[in-house]
N, C-alpha and C positions, 0 to 999 in steps of 0.2 A: 497182706500188709508188708510194706517195705520200709526199712529204716537203716541208717548208716551209723556204724560205730563212731565215726568222726563227730557225729552230732550229740553224743552221749558221754557222760562222765560218772564215775562212781563217787565223786565228791558231791554230796548233797547239801546245798546251802539254802534251799528254799526256806524263807523265814517261818512258815507255819509247819515245816517238817524238816528241821535241820538235823542231819544224821552225822554227828560229830563222833569220830572213832574214840572209844574209851569211855563213852557215856552210858550209864545204866539208869533207866527209869523203872521205878517199882510201883506197882498198882495193887490195891486190895479191893475186895468186894465179894460179889456172889456170881457164880456161874454153874450151870447145870444143877441148881438148887443146893450148892455146897459153898462153904467159905473158900475164897480163891485168892491166890497171890500170883501176880504175873511179873516176870522180869524181862525187860526189853533192853538187851545189850547190843550196842552198836560196835561191831568189831572193826579191826584194822584190815580184815580180810576182804578181798574182792574176788569175784568170780564172773566169768563170761557166760551169759545165757543168750543163746542164739546169736553169738558174736558181739553182744553188747556188754561193756564193763559194768558190773553191778556191785553195790555195797552189800555186804552180808550182815544181816541183823539176826541175832540169836534170841528167839522168843521162847521162854519157858513158863509153863503154867502148872501151879500146884493146886490141887483140890483137897480140902480137908487135911492139909499138911503133907500130902503125898504127890510127888511129881507125876503128872498125868499126860503131859504133851510137851514135846520139844519141836521147834520149827526153825528152819533157816530161811529167812525171807530175803528176796533179791530186789533191790531198788536201784534205779538209775535216774539221773537228771539230764534233761535235754538242754540244748543251747539257749532255749527261751526261759528256762527256769522251772519247767513243769517236772514233777517227780512221777516217774513211771514205776509200775510194779510188774516185774518180769517172772514171778513165780515163787514157789516155796517147796521146801522139803519138809514134810510133816511126819512125825512119828508119835503114835499113841502108845502110852506106857501103862502096864498093869501095876498092881500094888506091890509086885515083887521086883519091879524094875525091868521087866521084859517088854520088848517092843511087840505090840499085838496088831498093829495096822499102820498103813501110810495113807489113809483116805484124806484127800485134800491136796496131795502132792501134785504139782504141775509145773512145767517149764514152758515159757513162750517158745514157739517153734516146734514143739513136740505134739503129735496127735491133734493138730489143728488149733492148739492153744495160742492165744494172743495176749500181749501185754495191754495194760490199761493205765490211764492217768489216775494216780493216787492222790495227788495234790497239785492244783493249778498254780502257775507262777504268780498270777494276780487274780485271786478268787473274786467272782462277781455273784451277787445274790441271784439265784434262779438257775445258774448254770449247772449242768449235770454231766457226769461222765461214767463210763464203765471202768471199773477198777481192774478187772481181771476177766479172762474168759477161757475156760475149758468146758465144753458142753457137758452138762450134767454133773459137773464137779465144782466149778468155780465160776460164778456168774454174779459177782457183787457190783452194785451201782451206788452212786451217791449224788446228792444235790446240795448245793450251798443254800442255807436258809437265812443266815444272819452273819454280819461282820462285826457286830458290836454287842455280843451277848455277854452277860455276866455269869460267872461260874465260881463256886467255892468248893475246894477240895482240901483234904488235910494238909497238903503241901503249902497252899496259899489261896487267897482270893484274887480273881482276875476280872478286869473289865476288858471290853473290846476283843472278846474271844470270837473265833470263827466257829459257827455252829453248822453242822451238816446232818442230813438224815441219810441212812444207809439201808439198803434192802437187797434181796435176791429173789428172783422168781422160783428158786429152788425151795424156798421156805415161805410160801404165801401166808400173809397175816403176821409176819415178824417184821418189826421196824425198830431201828436203833438211832439214837442221837449221839453224835460225837462232838466234843469241844476241843479246839486246837488253839494254842497260844503262841504268839510270835516269840521266837528264840528258844522255845521248849519243844513244841510238838503237841501230841495228844495229851490232854489232862483228865478227860472223863469220857466214858462210854456208858450209856444206859439204854435199856430197852424201853420203848414207849408203846409197843404192841407185841404180844406174844409172851413167852416165858420170861419171868423177871430175871434180868441179869444187869450187873453194874460193876464197873471197874473204875477206880478213881486214883489219881496220882498221890502217893504218899512221900516219895523221896526221889532225889536225883543225885547220882554220884558221878563225878567226872574224873578223868585222869587215868 
């Protein structure tokens, strides 16, 4: 796969996934059968992955009140407005704050890993994309199901949300639904097959 840095930018303005530096989205719910809090902080930092400028997003997950995972995600937007996912640095944390693993870490261009489209510029019902690819480690896919879904989360009620389904061949039998709202991004993720997991938007902080 070939791509030119001139065709990409770390400034993410896609209406369904705007990554405005300084913004923090906070989610609550259940993950791994434990109460969960997730903080999604869009930093001012950029980093080049395989020569492509990417926005760095700091994603932290607490389970039962204890920090369990920290991730640096790398996103870039092409000249057409599609948001691409170029990799992540993941650290699993034990109850004492020690890093115990980096499973899930991958960078486009390393070990045959490839970037994928995370959010299309103009989503169309039925279209499907691979979000990420590192064989045996990162193989997520998604498909657009609806452009006018209704969804209610603690933050607010929304109409005309984008609904997708997401799956990976690495976890057969697991299927998630995600809801995205213009001007905000993801507001809800919930399992519809497999272990029960759900994260819903409770707060947005800017500046």
